[in-house]
C-alpha positions as CSV (number, residue, x, y, z in Angstrom):
1,M,0.0,-0.1,0.0
2,Y,1.3,3.5,-0.9
3,L,1.1,5.0,2.6
4,A,2.3,1.9,4.5
5,A,5.5,1.8,2.1
6,R,6.2,5.5,3.0
7,Q,5.7,4.7,6.8
8,C,2.5,7.1,7.1
9,A,-0.2,6.4,9.4
10,I,-3.0,4.5,7.9
11,P,-6.1,6.5,8.0
12,L,-9.5,5.1,9.3
13,F,-11.6,3.3,6.7
14,D,-14.3,5.9,6.9
15,G,-11.9,8.8,7.2
16,D,-11.4,11.7,4.8
17,L,-8.6,10.2,3.0
18,R,-9.5,7.5,0.6
19,F,-7.8,5.4,-2.1
20,D,-9.3,4.9,-5.6
21,P,-7.6,2.4,-7.6
22,V,-9.3,3.4,-11.0
23,A,-9.7,7.2,-10.8
24,Q,-10.2,8.7,-14.2
25,H,-8.2,12.3,-14.9
26,S,-9.9,14.7,-17.1
27,A,-7.2,14.2,-19.8
28,G,-8.4,10.4,-20.1
29,Y,-5.7,8.7,-17.7
30,I,-7.2,6.0,-15.5
31,G,-5.2,4.8,-12.4
32,P,-4.7,4.9,-8.7
33,C,-5.1,8.1,-6.7
34,L,-5.5,9.3,-3.2
35,V,-8.7,11.5,-2.5
36,A,-8.8,13.9,0.6
37,L,-11.7,15.9,1.5
38,V,-11.0,19.5,2.1
39,T,-13.0,21.3,4.8
40,D,-13.1,24.8,6.2
41,I,-10.9,25.0,9.1
42,V,-13.5,27.0,11.2
43,T,-16.7,25.2,10.3
44,A,-15.7,22.0,9.0
45,T,-18.0,22.4,6.1
46,P,-16.9,20.5,2.9
47,I,-15.2,22.7,0.4
48,S,-13.6,20.5,-2.4
49,L,-11.8,17.3,-3.1
50,H,-8.0,16.9,-3.7
51,R,-6.7,14.3,-5.7
52,T,-3.1,13.1,-5.8
């Protein structure tokens, strides 16, 4: 696993960081990525998704 190989803490299964093995980029590439929920620091309201 990507995070374990880099000695990172593994997030909770239902947390704000997820793994998508078949994400599709707008340019057409399909492959694995990490998806993180971005929230407002004060209100915790969801703002966006970040894909890596």
